FILOLO-53990 format. One record per residue (C-alpha): residue number from 1; x, y, z. Coordinates in steps of 0.2 Angstrom, whole numbers, plus 5000, padded with zeros to 4 digits. Layout:
N
> seq, u, v, w
> NUM, X, Y, Z;
...
! end
This chain:
706
> seq, u, v, w
> 1, 4878, 5118, 5073;
> 2, 4860, 5123, 5078;
> 3, 4857, 5127, 5096;
> 4, 4843, 5113, 5097;
> 5, 4855, 5100, 5090;
> 6, 4869, 5105, 5102;
> 7, 4858, 5099, 5116;
> 8, 4858, 5081, 5109;
> 9, 4870, 5071, 5118;
> 10, 4878, 5063, 5103;
> 11, 4883, 5081, 5097;
> 12, 4890, 5086, 5114;
> 13, 4909, 5084, 5112;
> 14, 4911, 5085, 5131;
> 15, 4903, 5069, 5134;
> 16, 4912, 5052, 5133;
> 17, 4912, 5044, 5116;
> 18, 4903, 5028, 5123;
> 19, 4889, 5039, 5129;
> 20, 4887, 5048, 5113;
> 21, 4887, 5032, 5103;
> 22, 4873, 5025, 5114;
> 23, 4863, 5041, 5111;
> 24, 4865, 5041, 5093;
> 25, 4861, 5022, 5091;
> 26, 4845, 5025, 5101;
> 27, 4839, 5038, 5088;
> 28, 4842, 5027, 5072;
> 29, 4829, 5015, 5065;
> 30, 4834, 4998, 5060;
> 31, 4835, 5003, 5041;
> 32, 4845, 5018, 5045;
> 33, 4857, 5007, 5056;
> 34, 4860, 4995, 5042;
> 35, 4863, 5009, 5029;
> 36, 4877, 5015, 5040;
> 37, 4886, 4998, 5039;
> 38, 4890, 4999, 5020;
> 39, 4905, 5008, 5014;
> 40, 4895, 5022, 5006;
> 41, 4885, 5027, 5021;
> 42, 4871, 5039, 5016;
> 43, 4866, 5055, 5026;
> 44, 4853, 5055, 5039;
> 45, 4846, 5073, 5037;
> 46, 4834, 5072, 5052;
> 47, 4849, 5069, 5064;
> 48, 4861, 5080, 5055;
> 49, 4873, 5066, 5050;
> 50, 4882, 5069, 5033;
> 51, 4886, 5056, 5021;
> 52, 4902, 5046, 5023;
> 53, 4912, 5035, 5012;
> 54, 4923, 5023, 5022;
> 55, 4933, 5017, 5007;
> 56, 4950, 5027, 5006;
> 57, 4967, 5021, 5001;
> 58, 4985, 5027, 5006;
> 59, 4997, 5012, 5003;
> 60, 5011, 5023, 4999;
> 61, 5003, 5040, 4999;
> 62, 4985, 5046, 4998;
> 63, 4979, 5037, 4983;
> 64, 4966, 5040, 4970;
> 65, 4962, 5057, 4976;
> 66, 4971, 5069, 4965;
> 67, 4987, 5077, 4970;
> 68, 4998, 5069, 4984;
> 69, 5015, 5064, 4988;
> 70, 5020, 5047, 4981;
> 71, 5032, 5037, 4991;
> 72, 5040, 5021, 4985;
> 73, 5028, 5006, 4984;
> 74, 5027, 4997, 5001;
> 75, 5039, 4983, 4996;
> 76, 5052, 4996, 4992;
> 77, 5049, 5005, 5009;
> 78, 5052, 4988, 5017;
> 79, 5069, 4987, 5008;
> 80, 5074, 5002, 5018;
> 81, 5074, 4992, 5034;
> 82, 5070, 5009, 5043;
> 83, 5055, 5008, 5054;
> 84, 5058, 5026, 5061;
> 85, 5058, 5033, 5044;
> 86, 5043, 5023, 5039;
> 87, 5033, 5031, 5054;
> 88, 5038, 5048, 5048;
> 89, 5032, 5044, 5030;
> 90, 5015, 5037, 5037;
> 91, 5013, 5053, 5048;
> 92, 5016, 5064, 5032;
> 93, 5003, 5053, 5023;
> 94, 4991, 5056, 5037;
> 95, 4994, 5075, 5037;
> 96, 4990, 5075, 5018;
> 97, 4974, 5064, 5021;
> 98, 4968, 5076, 5034;
> 99, 4972, 5092, 5024;
> 100, 4963, 5084, 5009;
> 101, 4948, 5079, 5019;
> 102, 4944, 5095, 5027;
> 103, 4947, 5105, 5010;
> 104, 4936, 5092, 5001;
> 105, 4922, 5095, 5014;
> 106, 4924, 5114, 5012;
> 107, 4921, 5111, 4993;
> 108, 4905, 5100, 4997;
> 109, 4915, 5084, 4992;
> 110, 4911, 5069, 5003;
> 111, 4915, 5056, 4990;
> 112, 4926, 5041, 4990;
> 113, 4945, 5043, 4993;
> 114, 4943, 5059, 5003;
> 115, 4938, 5051, 5020;
> 116, 4948, 5047, 5035;
> 117, 4947, 5028, 5036;
> 118, 4961, 5021, 5026;
> 119, 4962, 5003, 5020;
> 120, 4981, 5000, 5023;
> 121, 4994, 4993, 5028;
> 122, 4994, 4976, 5018;
> 123, 5003, 4965, 5030;
> 124, 5000, 4948, 5022;
> 125, 5016, 4938, 5021;
> 126, 5024, 4938, 5004;
> 127, 5026, 4919, 5004;
> 128, 5026, 4916, 4985;
> 129, 5034, 4927, 4972;
> 130, 5021, 4923, 4960;
> 131, 5008, 4933, 4969;
> 132, 5004, 4950, 4960;
> 133, 5000, 4959, 4976;
> 134, 5016, 4955, 4985;
> 135, 5022, 4973, 4980;
> 136, 5009, 4980, 4992;
> 137, 5017, 4970, 5007;
> 138, 5032, 4972, 5018;
> 139, 5040, 4956, 5012;
> 140, 5041, 4938, 5017;
> 141, 5047, 4939, 5035;
> 142, 5034, 4940, 5050;
> 143, 5046, 4950, 5061;
> 144, 5050, 4963, 5049;
> 145, 5032, 4965, 5043;
> 146, 5026, 4967, 5061;
> 147, 5039, 4980, 5065;
> 148, 5035, 4990, 5050;
> 149, 5016, 4988, 5052;
> 150, 5017, 4995, 5070;
> 151, 5028, 5010, 5064;
> 152, 5016, 5013, 5049;
> 153, 5000, 5012, 5060;
> 154, 5007, 5023, 5073;
> 155, 5012, 5036, 5060;
> 156, 4994, 5036, 5052;
> 157, 4984, 5036, 5068;
> 158, 4994, 5049, 5077;
> 159, 4997, 5051, 5096;
> 160, 4983, 5063, 5101;
> 161, 4975, 5056, 5117;
> 162, 4957, 5060, 5111;
> 163, 4957, 5061, 5092;
> 164, 4963, 5049, 5079;
> 165, 4973, 5057, 5064;
> 166, 4966, 5044, 5052;
> 167, 4961, 5026, 5055;
> 168, 4973, 5013, 5049;
> 169, 4967, 4996, 5043;
> 170, 4978, 4980, 5044;
> 171, 4973, 4968, 5030;
> 172, 4969, 4955, 5024;
> 173, 4965, 4945, 5039;
> 174, 4972, 4931, 5037;
> 175, 4982, 4918, 5027;
> 176, 4980, 4927, 5011;
> 177, 4992, 4928, 4997;
> 178, 4985, 4922, 4981;
> 179, 4982, 4915, 4968;
> 180, 4972, 4930, 4964;
> 181, 4960, 4922, 4952;
> 182, 4954, 4909, 4965;
> 183, 4952, 4921, 4980;
> 184, 4933, 4922, 4979;
> 185, 4932, 4903, 4981;
> 186, 4948, 4897, 4988;
> 187, 4951, 4888, 5004;
> 188, 4969, 4891, 5011;
> 189, 4973, 4876, 5022;
> 190, 4986, 4880, 5035;
> 191, 4993, 4870, 5050;
> 192, 4991, 4878, 5067;
> 193, 5010, 4879, 5068;
> 194, 5011, 4889, 5052;
> 195, 4996, 4900, 5056;
> 196, 5004, 4905, 5073;
> 197, 5022, 4906, 5068;
> 198, 5021, 4914, 5051;
> 199, 5004, 4921, 5046;
> 200, 4997, 4929, 5062;
> 201, 5012, 4938, 5071;
> 202, 5011, 4954, 5061;
> 203, 4993, 4955, 5064;
> 204, 4995, 4952, 5082;
> 205, 5008, 4966, 5083;
> 206, 4997, 4978, 5073;
> 207, 4983, 4975, 5086;
> 208, 4992, 4973, 5103;
> 209, 5006, 4986, 5099;
> 210, 5000, 4997, 5085;
> 211, 4983, 4998, 5092;
> 212, 4976, 4998, 5074;
> 213, 4958, 5003, 5074;
> 214, 4952, 4993, 5059;
> 215, 4956, 4976, 5052;
> 216, 4950, 4970, 5035;
> 217, 4945, 4952, 5032;
> 218, 4952, 4942, 5017;
> 219, 4942, 4935, 5002;
> 220, 4947, 4917, 5004;
> 221, 4942, 4904, 5017;
> 222, 4955, 4899, 5030;
> 223, 4953, 4881, 5035;
> 224, 4935, 4881, 5029;
> 225, 4929, 4897, 5036;
> 226, 4926, 4912, 5025;
> 227, 4938, 4925, 5033;
> 228, 4926, 4939, 5033;
> 229, 4914, 4928, 5044;
> 230, 4926, 4917, 5053;
> 231, 4923, 4914, 5071;
> 232, 4940, 4907, 5073;
> 233, 4949, 4923, 5066;
> 234, 4937, 4937, 5070;
> 235, 4930, 4931, 5087;
> 236, 4942, 4919, 5095;
> 237, 4959, 4926, 5090;
> 238, 4956, 4944, 5085;
> 239, 4944, 4950, 5099;
> 240, 4946, 4937, 5113;
> 241, 4964, 4933, 5112;
> 242, 4971, 4949, 5107;
> 243, 4958, 4961, 5114;
> 244, 4954, 4970, 5098;
> 245, 4942, 4984, 5101;
> 246, 4940, 4992, 5084;
> 247, 4930, 4987, 5069;
> 248, 4931, 4974, 5055;
> 249, 4928, 4978, 5037;
> 250, 4925, 4966, 5023;
> 251, 4936, 4966, 5008;
> 252, 4926, 4973, 4993;
> 253, 4911, 4962, 4989;
> 254, 4918, 4948, 4999;
> 255, 4902, 4944, 5008;
> 256, 4893, 4939, 4992;
> 257, 4907, 4926, 4990;
> 258, 4899, 4917, 5005;
> 259, 4885, 4910, 4994;
> 260, 4892, 4913, 4976;
> 261, 4909, 4907, 4978;
> 262, 4912, 4898, 4994;
> 263, 4895, 4891, 4995;
> 264, 4894, 4891, 5014;
> 265, 4877, 4900, 5014;
> 266, 4863, 4899, 5002;
> 267, 4856, 4917, 5002;
> 268, 4862, 4935, 5003;
> 269, 4853, 4936, 5020;
> 270, 4862, 4921, 5027;
> 271, 4878, 4928, 5021;
> 272, 4876, 4945, 5029;
> 273, 4870, 4938, 5045;
> 274, 4884, 4926, 5046;
> 275, 4897, 4940, 5043;
> 276, 4890, 4951, 5057;
> 277, 4886, 4938, 5069;
> 278, 4905, 4932, 5069;
> 279, 4912, 4950, 5070;
> 280, 4912, 4959, 5053;
> 281, 4905, 4976, 5056;
> 282, 4907, 4985, 5039;
> 283, 4903, 4979, 5022;
> 284, 4913, 4986, 5007;
> 285, 4899, 4983, 4995;
> 286, 4880, 4983, 4998;
> 287, 4876, 4966, 5004;
> 288, 4873, 4972, 5022;
> 289, 4857, 4980, 5016;
> 290, 4850, 4963, 5017;
> 291, 4852, 4963, 5036;
> 292, 4834, 4971, 5038;
> 293, 4827, 4955, 5029;
> 294, 4839, 4945, 5040;
> 295, 4832, 4952, 5056;
> 296, 4814, 4949, 5049;
> 297, 4819, 4931, 5045;
> 298, 4826, 4928, 5063;
> 299, 4844, 4925, 5056;
> 300, 4851, 4939, 5067;
> 301, 4845, 4950, 5081;
> 302, 4845, 4969, 5081;
> 303, 4856, 4969, 5096;
> 304, 4870, 4961, 5086;
> 305, 4868, 4975, 5073;
> 306, 4869, 4988, 5087;
> 307, 4886, 4980, 5093;
> 308, 4893, 4981, 5075;
> 309, 4887, 4999, 5072;
> 310, 4893, 5005, 5089;
> 311, 4911, 5000, 5084;
> 312, 4909, 5010, 5067;
> 313, 4902, 5025, 5076;
> 314, 4915, 5025, 5089;
> 315, 4928, 5027, 5075;
> 316, 4919, 5041, 5067;
> 317, 4918, 5050, 5084;
> 318, 4936, 5047, 5088;
> 319, 4940, 5055, 5071;
> 320, 4931, 5071, 5076;
> 321, 4918, 5069, 5062;
> 322, 4904, 5075, 5073;
> 323, 4914, 5089, 5082;
> 324, 4917, 5107, 5078;
> 325, 4934, 5108, 5068;
> 326, 4941, 5120, 5081;
> 327, 4941, 5106, 5093;
> 328, 4950, 5093, 5082;
> 329, 4969, 5097, 5081;
> 330, 4971, 5089, 5064;
> 331, 4958, 5100, 5056;
> 332, 4971, 5114, 5056;
> 333, 4981, 5105, 5043;
> 334, 4980, 5116, 5027;
> 335, 4980, 5111, 5009;
> 336, 4998, 5118, 5007;
> 337, 5003, 5102, 5017;
> 338, 4999, 5091, 5002;
> 339, 5015, 5088, 4992;
> 340, 5025, 5101, 5002;
> 341, 5043, 5103, 5000;
> 342, 5046, 5094, 5016;
> 343, 5036, 5079, 5010;
> 344, 5045, 5079, 4993;
> 345, 5061, 5078, 5002;
> 346, 5055, 5064, 5013;
> 347, 5050, 5055, 4997;
> 348, 5067, 5057, 4990;
> 349, 5075, 5050, 5006;
> 350, 5064, 5035, 5007;
> 351, 5067, 5032, 4988;
> 352, 5086, 5032, 4991;
> 353, 5085, 5021, 5006;
> 354, 5074, 5008, 4996;
> 355, 5086, 5005, 4982;
> 356, 5096, 4988, 4983;
> 357, 5112, 4986, 4974;
> 358, 5113, 4968, 4969;
> 359, 5130, 4967, 4960;
> 360, 5144, 4979, 4956;
> 361, 5161, 4974, 4949;
> 362, 5167, 4992, 4952;
> 363, 5158, 5001, 4937;
> 364, 5148, 5010, 4950;
> 365, 5147, 5024, 4954;
> 366, 5148, 5032, 4937;
> 367, 5159, 5047, 4934;
> 368, 5151, 5063, 4930;
> 369, 5165, 5065, 4917;
> 370, 5157, 5052, 4905;
> 371, 5157, 5058, 4887;
> 372, 5144, 5047, 4880;
> 373, 5131, 5037, 4889;
> 374, 5117, 5026, 4881;
> 375, 5101, 5024, 4892;
> 376, 5089, 5011, 4885;
> 377, 5075, 5000, 4891;
> 378, 5056, 5002, 4891;
> 379, 5056, 5009, 4909;
> 380, 5069, 5022, 4907;
> 381, 5057, 5036, 4901;
> 382, 5041, 5030, 4909;
> 383, 5033, 5039, 4924;
> 384, 5021, 5025, 4927;
> 385, 5035, 5013, 4933;
> 386, 5038, 5025, 4947;
> 387, 5021, 5022, 4955;
> 388, 5016, 5004, 4958;
> 389, 4998, 5001, 4962;
> 390, 4986, 5009, 4974;
> 391, 4995, 5025, 4970;
> 392, 4992, 5044, 4970;
> 393, 4999, 5056, 4958;
> 394, 5012, 5070, 4961;
> 395, 5013, 5086, 4951;
> 396, 5031, 5082, 4946;
> 397, 5038, 5065, 4943;
> 398, 5056, 5064, 4935;
> 399, 5059, 5048, 4925;
> 400, 5075, 5039, 4928;
> 401, 5082, 5045, 4911;
> 402, 5078, 5063, 4915;
> 403, 5087, 5062, 4932;
> 404, 5102, 5054, 4924;
> 405, 5103, 5068, 4912;
> 406, 5104, 5080, 4926;
> 407, 5120, 5072, 4932;
> 408, 5130, 5074, 4916;
> 409, 5140, 5088, 4910;
> 410, 5133, 5099, 4897;
> 411, 5146, 5093, 4885;
> 412, 5142, 5075, 4887;
> 413, 5131, 5065, 4875;
> 414, 5116, 5056, 4882;
> 415, 5106, 5045, 4871;
> 416, 5089, 5037, 4874;
> 417, 5080, 5023, 4865;
> 418, 5067, 5011, 4872;
> 419, 5076, 4996, 4865;
> 420, 5061, 4985, 4866;
> 421, 5043, 4986, 4871;
> 422, 5038, 4983, 4890;
> 423, 5030, 4966, 4884;
> 424, 5025, 4957, 4869;
> 425, 5035, 4950, 4854;
> 426, 5039, 4965, 4843;
> 427, 5057, 4965, 4838;
> 428, 5070, 4976, 4846;
> 429, 5071, 4994, 4841;
> 430, 5079, 4994, 4824;
> 431, 5090, 5010, 4829;
> 432, 5098, 5000, 4843;
> 433, 5112, 4992, 4834;
> 434, 5116, 5008, 4825;
> 435, 5118, 5017, 4841;
> 436, 5129, 5004, 4848;
> 437, 5141, 5003, 4833;
> 438, 5141, 5021, 4827;
> 439, 5144, 5030, 4844;
> 440, 5157, 5044, 4842;
> 441, 5165, 5046, 4854;
> 442, 5162, 5028, 4859;
> 443, 5150, 5024, 4873;
> 444, 5157, 5025, 4890;
> 445, 5143, 5014, 4897;
> 446, 5125, 5008, 4894;
> 447, 5111, 5009, 4907;
> 448, 5097, 4997, 4904;
> 449, 5081, 5001, 4914;
> 450, 5071, 4985, 4912;
> 451, 5058, 4975, 4923;
> 452, 5040, 4975, 4927;
> 453, 5027, 4989, 4930;
> 454, 5010, 4988, 4939;
> 455, 5002, 4986, 4922;
> 456, 5010, 4968, 4922;
> 457, 5008, 4963, 4941;
> 458, 4995, 4967, 4954;
> 459, 4977, 4963, 4959;
> 460, 4965, 4953, 4950;
> 461, 4956, 4964, 4938;
> 462, 4969, 4977, 4938;
> 463, 4981, 4970, 4926;
> 464, 4975, 4971, 4908;
> 465, 4976, 4954, 4899;
> 466, 4981, 4945, 4915;
> 467, 4974, 4939, 4932;
> 468, 4987, 4950, 4942;
> 469, 4999, 4936, 4947;
> 470, 5016, 4932, 4939;
> 471, 5016, 4916, 4929;
> 472, 5033, 4920, 4920;
> 473, 5049, 4922, 4931;
> 474, 5060, 4930, 4918;
> 475, 5060, 4948, 4912;
> 476, 5044, 4952, 4901;
> 477, 5043, 4952, 4883;
> 478, 5060, 4954, 4874;
> 479, 5069, 4962, 4888;
> 480, 5081, 4948, 4890;
> 481, 5086, 4949, 4872;
> 482, 5089, 4967, 4874;
> 483, 5101, 4964, 4888;
> 484, 5110, 4951, 4878;
> 485, 5112, 4963, 4863;
> 486, 5119, 4976, 4874;
> 487, 5131, 4965, 4882;
> 488, 5137, 4959, 4865;
> 489, 5142, 4977, 4861;
> 490, 5156, 4975, 4873;
> 491, 5151, 4991, 4882;
> 492, 5150, 4991, 4901;
> 493, 5132, 4987, 4906;
> 494, 5122, 4993, 4921;
> 495, 5105, 4985, 4923;
> 496, 5092, 4994, 4933;
> 497, 5078, 4983, 4937;
> 498, 5060, 4989, 4941;
> 499, 5046, 4978, 4949;
> 500, 5037, 4973, 4965;
> 501, 5042, 4955, 4966;
> 502, 5057, 4943, 4963;
> 503, 5063, 4942, 4945;
> 504, 5075, 4929, 4937;
> 505, 5091, 4940, 4936;
> 506, 5103, 4925, 4934;
> 507, 5109, 4931, 4917;
> 508, 5111, 4949, 4923;
> 509, 5120, 4943, 4939;
> 510, 5133, 4933, 4929;
> 511, 5135, 4945, 4914;
> 512, 5131, 4963, 4918;
> 513, 5144, 4974, 4927;
> 514, 5131, 4981, 4940;
> 515, 5113, 4977, 4944;
> 516, 5102, 4989, 4954;
> 517, 5085, 4984, 4960;
> 518, 5074, 4999, 4962;
> 519, 5056, 4992, 4965;
> 520, 5043, 5006, 4961;
> 521, 5052, 5020, 4969;
> 522, 5039, 5034, 4969;
> 523, 5039, 5052, 4963;
> 524, 5057, 5054, 4968;
> 525, 5063, 5038, 4961;
> 526, 5071, 5045, 4946;
> 527, 5083, 5057, 4956;
> 528, 5086, 5043, 4969;
> 529, 5092, 5031, 4956;
> 530, 5103, 5044, 4948;
> 531, 5110, 5048, 4965;
> 532, 5115, 5030, 4967;
> 533, 5122, 5028, 4950;
> 534, 5133, 5043, 4951;
> 535, 5138, 5041, 4969;
> 536, 5129, 5055, 4977;
> 537, 5121, 5042, 4988;
> 538, 5128, 5026, 4995;
> 539, 5115, 5012, 4993;
> 540, 5110, 5002, 5008;
> 541, 5093, 4994, 5004;
> 542, 5091, 4976, 5008;
> 543, 5079, 4963, 5000;
> 544, 5064, 4960, 5010;
> 545, 5061, 4945, 4999;
> 546, 5070, 4930, 4993;
> 547, 5074, 4929, 4974;
> 548, 5074, 4910, 4970;
> 549, 5084, 4904, 4955;
> 550, 5068, 4898, 4947;
> 551, 5050, 4894, 4951;
> 552, 5055, 4876, 4951;
> 553, 5062, 4879, 4968;
> 554, 5045, 4883, 4975;
> 555, 5031, 4872, 4981;
> 556, 5014, 4874, 4972;
> 557, 5007, 4891, 4973;
> 558, 4991, 4885, 4981;
> 559, 5000, 4876, 4995;
> 560, 5000, 4887, 5010;
> 561, 5012, 4876, 5020;
> 562, 5028, 4886, 5024;
> 563, 5040, 4871, 5020;
> 564, 5051, 4876, 5006;
> 565, 5046, 4894, 5007;
> 566, 5055, 4910, 5011;
> 567, 5072, 4911, 5018;
> 568, 5066, 4903, 5034;
> 569, 5061, 4887, 5027;
> 570, 5069, 4886, 5010;
> 571, 5084, 4874, 5009;
> 572, 5089, 4876, 4991;
> 573, 5102, 4890, 4987;
> 574, 5093, 4905, 4980;
> 575, 5099, 4918, 4968;
> 576, 5098, 4932, 4981;
> 577, 5095, 4930, 4999;
> 578, 5082, 4939, 5010;
> 579, 5092, 4953, 5019;
> 580, 5105, 4955, 5005;
> 581, 5111, 4971, 4997;
> 582, 5128, 4979, 4993;
> 583, 5136, 4996, 4997;
> 584, 5150, 5007, 4990;
> 585, 5159, 5004, 5006;
> 586, 5162, 4988, 5017;
> 587, 5158, 4985, 5036;
> 588, 5166, 4974, 5049;
> 589, 5157, 4966, 5065;
> 590, 5166, 4962, 5081;
> 591, 5163, 4961, 5100;
> 592, 5147, 4952, 5100;
> 593, 5141, 4950, 5118;
> 594, 5126, 4944, 5127;
> 595, 5121, 4951, 5144;
> 596, 5121, 4933, 5150;
> 597, 5126, 4917, 5142;
> 598, 5112, 4907, 5150;
> 599, 5095, 4912, 5154;
> 600, 5078, 4905, 5160;
> 601, 5064, 4902, 5149;
> 602, 5055, 4917, 5154;
> 603, 5070, 4929, 5154;
> 604, 5076, 4941, 5141;
> 605, 5094, 4944, 5135;
> 606, 5103, 4960, 5129;
> 607, 5114, 4959, 5114;
> 608, 5127, 4971, 5109;
> 609, 5139, 4971, 5094;
> 610, 5151, 4984, 5086;
> 611, 5150, 4988, 5068;
> 612, 5164, 4998, 5059;
> 613, 5164, 5006, 5042;
> 614, 5181, 5000, 5035;
> 615, 5180, 5009, 5018;
> 616, 5182, 5027, 5012;
> 617, 5164, 5032, 5010;
> 618, 5151, 5036, 5022;
> 619, 5136, 5024, 5021;
> 620, 5122, 5016, 5030;
> 621, 5123, 4998, 5036;
> 622, 5107, 4987, 5040;
> 623, 5112, 4977, 5055;
> 624, 5102, 4961, 5056;
> 625, 5100, 4949, 5071;
> 626, 5095, 4931, 5067;
> 627, 5091, 4917, 5079;
> 628, 5092, 4898, 5076;
> 629, 5086, 4885, 5088;
> 630, 5100, 4872, 5087;
> 631, 5091, 4858, 5097;
> 632, 5073, 4860, 5093;
> 633, 5061, 4845, 5096;
> 634, 5049, 4852, 5083;
> 635, 5051, 4859, 5066;
> 636, 5057, 4877, 5067;
> 637, 5064, 4889, 5054;
> 638, 5082, 4888, 5048;
> 639, 5085, 4906, 5054;
> 640, 5073, 4919, 5059;
> 641, 5076, 4938, 5060;
> 642, 5073, 4945, 5077;
> 643, 5081, 4962, 5076;
> 644, 5087, 4975, 5064;
> 645, 5094, 4993, 5064;
> 646, 5099, 5005, 5050;
> 647, 5115, 5013, 5056;
> 648, 5124, 5028, 5047;
> 649, 5143, 5027, 5048;
> 650, 5157, 5039, 5042;
> 651, 5173, 5031, 5035;
> 652, 5182, 5022, 5049;
> 653, 5168, 5026, 5062;
> 654, 5162, 5012, 5074;
> 655, 5146, 5011, 5083;
> 656, 5139, 4999, 5096;
> 657, 5122, 4992, 5091;
> 658, 5110, 4985, 5105;
> 659, 5096, 4973, 5104;
> 660, 5085, 4964, 5116;
> 661, 5079, 4946, 5113;
> 662, 5063, 4943, 5123;
> 663, 5057, 4925, 5127;
> 664, 5043, 4924, 5114;
> 665, 5057, 4927, 5101;
> 666, 5065, 4911, 5106;
> 667, 5048, 4901, 5105;
> 668, 5045, 4886, 5095;
> 669, 5027, 4880, 5091;
> 670, 5019, 4863, 5094;
> 671, 5008, 4854, 5083;
> 672, 4993, 4864, 5090;
> 673, 5001, 4880, 5087;
> 674, 5005, 4884, 5105;
> 675, 5021, 4893, 5108;
> 676, 5034, 4887, 5120;
> 677, 5052, 4890, 5125;
> 678, 5062, 4874, 5128;
> 679, 5079, 4872, 5136;
> 680, 5093, 4870, 5124;
> 681, 5106, 4880, 5113;
> 682, 5102, 4895, 5102;
> 683, 5114, 4903, 5090;
> 684, 5113, 4922, 5089;
> 685, 5121, 4929, 5074;
> 686, 5122, 4948, 5069;
> 687, 5129, 4955, 5053;
> 688, 5124, 4964, 5037;
> 689, 5113, 4949, 5031;
> 690, 5109, 4931, 5034;
> 691, 5123, 4921, 5043;
> 692, 5127, 4911, 5028;
> 693, 5128, 4926, 5016;
> 694, 5147, 4928, 5013;
> 695, 5144, 4947, 5011;
> 696, 5136, 4949, 5028;
> 697, 5151, 4948, 5039;
> 698, 5141, 4940, 5052;
> 699, 5147, 4935, 5069;
> 700, 5139, 4922, 5080;
> 701, 5138, 4916, 5098;
> 702, 5128, 4903, 5108;
> 703, 5115, 4906, 5121;
> 704, 5109, 4893, 5133;
> 705, 5091, 4892, 5139;
> 706, 5089, 4882, 5155;
! end
């Protein structure tokens, strides 16, 4: 830093951030200000401001920036039901982000994906399993999504009183979950009750508890207002009600949708002005360059631009981007942090915790003394299936087949064949029948690794030959035929299923000996799957989404009403329930107690329950607390999750698990979307799943609200 520059207030790290922001704003021309409000902000050489790219991704590891630790896809991390572990994962991701950023700057690289402002987490509600981007979310439940969002945000942003480790961005605000092809012109119509009860709670938690510093607007309109320029969402709810003091960024090129898709404006200048005037501060894209002309046309005042830019500059100052590195504690993180041994171990732990055992007739765990094992399926020898979307790349990624090989004796025969293509109509592998019939010694078991990859489901434009969404509920291509052929051989059949959304597994549930859902499990996914198959790890993942029996059980995709959707409002019997998952041991619940059996409408109640491992194996149990309003005067969910805890138990061990239910967790919503707690009876249920799940072992009691 030059001595003359050090006397400029905006370069003085000893001054308050607000004072530094005001000083820098006063030195910028209108054209320079506007240029700083697009994601690729250019340098301002006369002021010593370097270029900065706001667009960075870290959904489950630093993405698109070379080497990084790749954790399981977000939907898999949600299946772990482990908020403390998720916070550790986010902290590790942020450490790598910092290390990569500072090393990139040393190399003169200030390009995209090496900054410190990250566009994650995606906390939209996965309301419909057809949505291709559901894999990026934490599932269908507002409470689970909110708890995990707060954990992830806190892990990313750090706890330094002065500096942010990185900026987290809660997206996509709000009421956004497909269809992907319609997002640039679609109007999501939602009732006030559904808006407040389902679509907003996770965002509220991210803002008021997580103190998230950035929020990304959605592409679509909500109730007629484009989300990236919505006075209801951005001004009334986000800033006035929730007190959000960070910045809002548009989804990429969403501002041009105002006039091209939604047709709520006529010109680019009107679109840019509308967005900023209602609270969007940063444009992913370039349309905000039209703000200079918009000022000249009287569509917006320069003071409104100053307000938006001040929020952006505040974030950059809080990241320490204008301060000497010696003052910023996170700048000390070295390149060796990236994909370190500790982070690889954390990826393995999260991958293990994310796996959900859906069926087991006793075939699992497999014996290491197997003599002959056939591993087949298009995803068994594929590293891409480990990744999901918005991913990074790790130096070492063992496939599921490679990890299975590592479990077997050197004297055992393990054979792999793809069996069939991932998708398409080409016939099954012609070698398959020969392998099934001519095995010598006979096959002890067959492991079929089938399902989806991010090449088949994801964001609009990211899926070759498709729009990103799921239009077929079954397994892709001829995978179902492969399973039926394997079953006909008479050999024990274990089905390992990859994917980021529900799949029709009704045949596998009825016919296979075991079914293991593994999502997109990250760089350590292969070893994690093998650990579960051979009993070196006892699975305890739980589904964060409902698997319906068919799409016929669902309302139309474009319908954003919650009636008939998710476990909270679906009345038909699903294939697999939200919160469901099996273990190699069993658990029992007893002693459910409330601190008081009757409370006032503004009072909290404490809940305690004992859980015991009654089997012979150590294992984790995901304890889940559900609430049901037995006497509601307005429509309410059938059940709603209001507490969870992942608990490790040795054989025979008991633990007492405690929860607190606050008044807002008992609230219903009137037709205007206003919460209220009414007198009546509430059923409190605690177990290893939903109260009506026969595997859950849930116990219940009644709470009276006076």
